[in-house]
C-alpha positions as CSV (number, residue, x, y, z in Angstrom):
1,M,17.3,-19.0,12.2
2,R,13.8,-19.2,10.5
3,P,12.5,-15.7,9.1
4,L,10.1,-13.9,11.1
5,F,7.5,-14.4,9.3
6,Y,7.9,-17.9,8.6
7,V,7.5,-18.3,12.3
8,L,4.7,-15.5,13.0
9,S,2.8,-17.4,10.1
10,K,3.1,-21.0,11.0
11,V,1.4,-19.4,15.0
12,F,-1.0,-17.6,13.8
13,W,-2.4,-20.8,11.3
14,F,-2.1,-22.9,14.5
15,F,-4.8,-20.8,16.1
16,A,-6.7,-19.6,12.8
17,T,-7.4,-23.0,11.4
18,P,-10.9,-23.3,11.3
19,S,-11.0,-26.8,12.7
20,N,-9.1,-25.4,15.5
21,F,-10.4,-22.5,16.0
22,L,-14.0,-24.4,16.2
23,A,-12.5,-26.8,18.8
24,T,-11.5,-24.5,20.3
25,L,-14.3,-22.4,20.8
26,A,-16.2,-25.9,22.5
27,L,-13.7,-26.7,24.9
28,M,-13.6,-23.3,26.3
29,G,-17.5,-23.2,26.5
30,V,-16.9,-26.7,28.3
31,G,-15.0,-24.7,30.8
32,L,-16.7,-22.5,31.5
33,A,-19.8,-24.1,31.6
34,W,-18.6,-24.9,34.8
35,T,-18.1,-21.6,36.5
36,K,-21.1,-19.5,38.2
37,R,-20.9,-16.7,36.8
38,L,-20.7,-17.6,32.9
39,R,-22.2,-20.9,32.8
40,R,-24.8,-19.2,30.3
41,F,-22.2,-18.0,27.7
42,G,-19.9,-21.1,28.4
43,A,-22.9,-23.7,27.6
44,R,-23.6,-20.7,24.3
45,L,-19.9,-20.7,23.5
46,A,-20.1,-24.9,23.5
47,V,-23.1,-25.7,21.0
48,L,-21.6,-22.6,19.3
49,G,-17.9,-24.7,18.9
50,V,-19.7,-28.1,18.2
51,V,-22.5,-26.4,15.4
52,G,-20.0,-25.1,13.4
53,L,-17.9,-27.8,13.5
54,L,-20.8,-30.2,12.3
55,F,-21.9,-26.9,9.4
56,A,-18.4,-26.8,8.5
57,G,-17.7,-30.5,7.6
58,L,-20.4,-31.3,6.4
59,S,-21.7,-28.1,4.1
60,P,-20.8,-27.2,0.9
61,L,-19.0,-24.2,2.4
62,A,-15.5,-26.1,1.9
63,N,-16.2,-26.2,-1.6
64,W,-17.8,-23.0,-1.8
65,V,-13.8,-21.7,-0.2
66,I,-12.1,-23.6,-2.6
67,L,-13.8,-23.9,-6.3
68,P,-12.3,-20.2,-6.8
69,L,-9.1,-20.9,-6.1
70,E,-9.1,-24.2,-8.5
71,D,-11.1,-22.4,-11.2
72,R,-8.9,-18.9,-11.6
73,F,-6.0,-21.1,-13.7
74,P,-7.4,-23.9,-16.4
75,A,-6.3,-27.0,-16.8
76,F,-3.2,-27.0,-19.3
77,H,-3.5,-28.2,-22.5
78,D,-0.3,-28.5,-24.8
79,D,-0.5,-25.3,-27.9
80,E,2.9,-27.1,-28.8
81,R,4.9,-24.3,-28.2
82,P,8.3,-24.7,-26.7
83,V,8.9,-25.7,-23.2
84,E,12.1,-24.9,-22.1
85,G,11.6,-26.2,-18.7
86,I,9.1,-27.6,-15.8
87,I,9.3,-26.7,-12.4
88,V,7.3,-28.8,-9.4
89,L,6.3,-27.9,-5.8
90,G,7.2,-29.3,-3.0
91,G,3.9,-30.5,-0.8
92,A,3.7,-33.9,-1.9
93,V,6.6,-35.9,-0.6
94,Q,6.8,-37.2,2.8
95,A,10.9,-36.6,3.5
96,E,10.7,-39.0,6.8
97,E,8.1,-41.7,6.0
98,S,10.3,-42.2,2.6
99,F,13.7,-42.2,4.4
100,D,12.1,-44.1,7.6
101,R,11.0,-47.1,5.2
102,E,13.1,-46.7,2.2
103,Q,10.9,-46.1,-0.1
104,L,9.1,-42.9,-1.7
105,T,6.0,-42.2,0.5
106,V,3.3,-39.1,-0.9
107,N,0.3,-37.4,0.3
108,E,-2.3,-36.5,-0.9
109,A,-1.3,-34.0,-3.5
110,A,0.4,-36.7,-5.1
111,E,-0.6,-35.6,-8.7
112,R,2.9,-33.2,-8.6
113,V,5.2,-35.8,-8.5
114,I,2.8,-38.0,-10.7
115,A,3.2,-34.7,-13.2
116,L,6.3,-35.0,-12.6
117,A,7.1,-38.3,-14.6
118,D,4.8,-38.1,-16.8
119,L,6.2,-34.3,-17.9
120,A,9.1,-35.8,-18.0
121,R,8.1,-38.3,-20.2
122,R,6.5,-35.8,-22.7
123,Y,8.8,-33.7,-22.5
124,P,13.1,-34.6,-23.3
125,A,14.8,-32.0,-23.8
126,A,13.1,-29.7,-21.5
127,K,15.1,-29.1,-18.2
128,I,12.8,-30.2,-14.6
129,V,13.3,-28.5,-11.5
130,F,12.0,-29.9,-8.0
131,S,11.5,-27.4,-5.2
132,G,11.2,-28.2,-1.5
133,G,13.0,-28.1,1.2
134,G,11.8,-29.6,4.6
135,G,11.6,-28.0,8.6
136,T,8.7,-27.6,10.6
137,L,8.5,-24.7,12.9
138,F,10.3,-26.7,16.1
139,T,11.9,-29.2,14.5
140,E,14.1,-29.6,11.6
141,E,12.9,-32.5,8.7
142,P,14.9,-33.6,5.2
143,A,14.1,-31.9,2.3
144,E,11.4,-33.8,-0.4
145,A,14.1,-32.4,-2.4
146,D,16.8,-35.0,-1.4
147,A,13.9,-38.0,-0.3
148,L,12.9,-37.5,-4.2
149,A,16.3,-37.5,-5.1
150,R,17.0,-40.9,-3.2
151,F,14.3,-42.5,-4.7
152,M,14.2,-41.1,-8.1
153,D,14.4,-44.7,-9.3
154,T,11.1,-45.3,-8.3
155,L,9.6,-42.3,-11.2
156,G,11.6,-44.4,-14.0
157,I,13.6,-40.6,-14.1
158,S,17.8,-40.8,-13.9
159,Q,19.5,-38.9,-11.0
160,G,21.2,-36.6,-13.7
161,R,17.6,-35.4,-15.7
162,I,16.0,-33.2,-12.6
163,L,18.1,-30.5,-10.8
164,L,17.1,-30.0,-6.8
165,E,16.3,-27.1,-5.2
166,N,16.4,-27.8,-1.6
167,R,16.4,-25.2,0.5
168,S,12.9,-23.3,1.0
169,R,10.3,-24.1,2.9
170,T,7.5,-21.0,1.8
171,T,6.6,-20.8,-1.2
172,F,8.0,-17.1,-1.8
173,E,11.0,-18.8,-1.8
174,N,10.3,-21.7,-4.0
175,A,10.4,-18.9,-6.6
176,L,13.0,-16.9,-5.0
177,Y,15.9,-20.0,-5.1
178,T,14.6,-21.1,-8.3
179,R,14.9,-18.2,-10.7
180,R,18.5,-18.0,-8.8
181,L,19.0,-21.7,-9.9
182,V,18.0,-22.0,-13.6
183,E,18.6,-18.1,-14.5
184,P,15.5,-18.2,-17.1
185,K,16.2,-16.6,-20.9
186,P,13.7,-14.3,-21.4
187,G,10.6,-15.5,-23.0
188,A,11.9,-18.8,-22.0
189,R,8.7,-21.1,-21.6
190,W,8.5,-22.9,-18.1
191,L,5.7,-24.8,-16.5
192,L,5.0,-25.0,-13.2
193,V,3.4,-27.6,-12.0
194,T,1.6,-27.4,-8.4
195,S,-2.2,-28.1,-6.4
196,A,-4.6,-26.3,-8.8
197,W,-6.4,-24.8,-5.1
198,H,-2.2,-23.1,-5.3
199,M,-1.3,-21.7,-8.2
200,P,-2.3,-18.0,-8.0
201,R,-0.5,-17.8,-5.3
202,A,2.7,-19.6,-6.5
203,V,2.4,-18.3,-9.6
204,G,2.1,-14.8,-8.0
205,C,5.2,-15.5,-6.6
206,F,7.2,-16.2,-9.6
207,R,5.8,-13.5,-11.2
208,Q,7.3,-10.7,-8.6
209,A,10.9,-12.7,-8.3
210,G,10.5,-11.3,-11.8
211,F,9.8,-15.5,-13.5
212,P,7.1,-16.0,-15.3
213,V,5.8,-19.1,-15.4
214,T,2.9,-20.8,-17.5
215,A,0.2,-22.6,-15.0
216,Y,0.1,-26.6,-14.5
217,P,-2.2,-27.1,-12.3
218,V,-2.8,-30.7,-10.6
219,D,-4.3,-32.2,-7.6
220,F,-8.0,-31.0,-8.1
221,R,-9.7,-31.6,-5.2
222,T,-13.3,-30.7,-6.7
223,R,-15.0,-32.2,-9.8
224,G,-15.9,-28.5,-10.7
225,R,-19.1,-26.4,-10.1
226,S,-21.2,-29.6,-10.0
227,D,-19.7,-29.3,-6.6
228,V,-21.3,-26.2,-4.7
229,W,-24.0,-27.6,-3.2
230,R,-22.0,-31.2,-2.7
231,T,-22.2,-31.9,0.6
232,F,-19.6,-34.1,3.6
233,T,-20.1,-38.2,4.5
234,F,-17.4,-37.3,7.3
235,V,-16.9,-34.4,9.4
236,S,-13.2,-34.5,9.6
237,E,-13.9,-34.6,5.1
238,G,-15.5,-31.0,4.7
239,L,-12.5,-30.0,7.7
240,R,-10.1,-31.6,5.9
241,R,-10.5,-29.2,3.0
242,L,-11.9,-26.3,4.5
243,D,-9.0,-25.5,6.2
244,L,-6.5,-26.7,3.3
245,S,-8.8,-23.8,1.4
246,A,-9.6,-21.5,4.2
247,K,-5.2,-20.9,4.6
248,E,-4.6,-20.5,1.2
249,W,-6.7,-17.5,1.2
250,A,-5.1,-16.2,3.5
251,G,-2.7,-16.6,2.9
252,L,-2.4,-15.2,-0.1
253,I,-3.8,-12.4,1.5
254,G,-0.3,-12.7,3.4
255,Y,2.1,-12.6,1.3
256,R,0.2,-9.5,-0.7
257,L,0.8,-7.5,2.5
258,A,4.8,-9.1,2.8
259,G,5.2,-8.6,-0.9
260,H,5.7,-11.8,-2.1
261,T,3.2,-11.5,-4.9
262,D,2.2,-9.3,-7.5
263,A,-1.2,-9.0,-6.6
264,L,-4.0,-10.3,-3.9
265,F,-5.2,-12.8,-6.4
266,P,-2.9,-13.6,-9.5
267,E,-5.2,-14.2,-12.7
268,P,-4.2,-16.0,-15.9
269,R,-2.2,-13.8,-18.4
C-alpha cells in the first residue's frame, strides 16, 4: 500500500503541472465557447490557455524558475579530503526498458549514472550506494536499482562493489533507507550525487534523516546565469523544463510542510 503523502503528491501534481494546467484551461475554454451563456468567457479562457502555453514554452520563464535551484549548491571540487562513500540517487535508469531491451537504458538525467562510474574509478576505496525503487501511482514497475544491478557490467563495475537500495519511491525514502543501509559513522564524508536542480531537496532530506552529505550536483540543464534571457526554439522544450523545475519547487514546499526536510530551501554548510 502506498503512503498517503505519495498518492496525494502524484494526484496533485498531475493537475498542477504548468503544461497540463494551461492545456486544461484551453480545452475548458473551447468547451465553454460552444455554450450560449459562457461563450465569451470560454473564448477568453481558451485564448489565455493557448497564449500561456506559448509564453511558457518559448520565453525564458523556465530558466528563471530552474536557475535558483541549480545554483544553490556549487559544483564539487576535490579538496583531497577522504571520501567514505558515494550515494547516487535514482531517476536516470529506465528500468522497464532496460529489462525489455536487455541493455541499460537511461533518460535525460543520465549524468547520474555517468558520475557513478566516474566516482567509482576515482575513489576505489569508497563505498558506493545506488538508491532507487520503482512503481508509479497506478502500476508497479521494476526498481531502478534492480535494473542497474542486472547491467552493472556496462559501467565496468563489479557487482559486489555497489550497495543497492531498491525500496524507495520518494527522495525522503532515499535518505531514510540509505541511512539505515550504511549506518554512517560520525564525521565520515559521503558524496551525494543527483541532478543540480534536485540537490536542495535531496540534501534537506538527508539532513533531516540525520545523514550529513556533501553535494555532488550533476545534470545541469542550463549554462548558468547567461541563460537568464535565453529563449527556446520549441514549445515542448520550454514546457518540459518548466514542468520539471516547478515540480521541484512544489516538492520543496510540500516536503517542508510534511517535515521531510530541515529547511524550506536548504543551502550549503
